[in-house]
C-alpha positions, 0 to 999 in steps of 0.5 A, spaced: 870 948 484 871 952 489 865 957 485 860 952 489 864 951 496 861 958 496 855 958 492 854 952 499 857 957 504 851 961 501 846 956 502 847 954 510 847 962 512 842 962 518 837 968 517 834 969 524 829 973 522 826 967 517 826 963 524 822 968 528 818 969 521 816 962 520 819 958 526 824 952 528 821 947 522 820 951 518 826 956 517 830 949 518 825 945 513 826 951 507 835 949 509 836 942 508 832 943 501 835 949 501 842 944 501 838 936 498 837 933 505 830 930 506 824 932 511 821 928 514 813 930 518 809 927 525 804 924 523 806 923 516 809 917 511 813 920 504 820 924 505 818 932 503 824 933 497 821 939 493 822 946 496 817 948 492 813 944 494 813 945 502 807 944 505 804 950 509 798 952 514 797 954 521 805 956 524 808 951 527 803 944 524 809 941 522 814 939 526 821 936 521 821 928 525 827 925 521 831 929 517 836 925 512 841 929 508 844 924 504 848 927 498 846 933 502 851 940 502 848 942 510 855 945 513 856 946 521 854 953 518 848 952 516 846 948 525 844 954 528 837 951 524 837 945 528 837 949 536 830 949 534 827 943 533 823 939 538 821 934 535 828 930 531 829 923 533 832 922 528 837 923 523 842 921 517 848 924 514 851 919 508 856 922 504 855 929 506 863 932 505 861 938 508 860 934 515 867 935 520 867 934 529 865 941 529 858 938 525 859 933 529 860 937 536 855 941 535 850 936 535 850 933 540 850 941 545 843 941 541 839 941 547 834 939 544 836 934 539 839 932 546 831 930 548 829 927 542 835 924 538 834 915 538 837 915 532 842 917 528 847 913 521 853 917 520 855 914 513 862 916 508 863 922 512 871 922 510 871 928 514 868 925 520 874 922 525 874 917 533 874 926 535 868 928 532 863 920 534 866 921 542 864 928 543 856 923 540 856 922 549 852 928 549 845 925 547 843 922 553 837 919 548 841 916 543 838 908 542 842 907 534 848 909 531 849 906 525 857 907 523 860 906 517 865 908 511 869 912 515 876 912 514 878 916 519 876 913 525 882 909 527 881 908 534 875 904 532 876 900 539 879 907 544 872 910 540 866 905 542 869 904 549 868 911 550 861 912 546 858 905 551 861 908 557 858 914 555 851 911 552 849 904 555 843 903 552 846 904 546 844 900 540 851 901 536 852 898 529 859 898 524 861 896 519 868 900 518 875 898 515 
């Protein structure tokens, strides 16, 4: 198990030269697919899941619109890849064992995501607590937040209240015990 943790950390190491060379969307696509996540590009219906099948074309042609990180090994260390993404409207974090409060804080402090992100689903991420969910209040354009199976959430009413105060237009759907 320790070996896999080490390998996943390697997959999450940010290659800033690669971001410069191929652009933020291509570099982030490579990172996400390496870690087992899926991406969908603006103007496309199909989810990209095959690293070797990544589309080629002029630099900047493929803009990431959605990220489905179900069962992926993305971790905080790789989140710098998100900084340059300007078109991401939805993110799904489901069964992500490395996602914890710091990741959600980092997500909510990412300037481009504060502008573009409309939908966020956090499901079965056991290391997420109230602190991480409350940090999402900086995602000022967030329209929909789905929270399910998050045992780390202990102060459900308080957390919901804080989010609703900060984001009055947010539709919040909860499936928490």
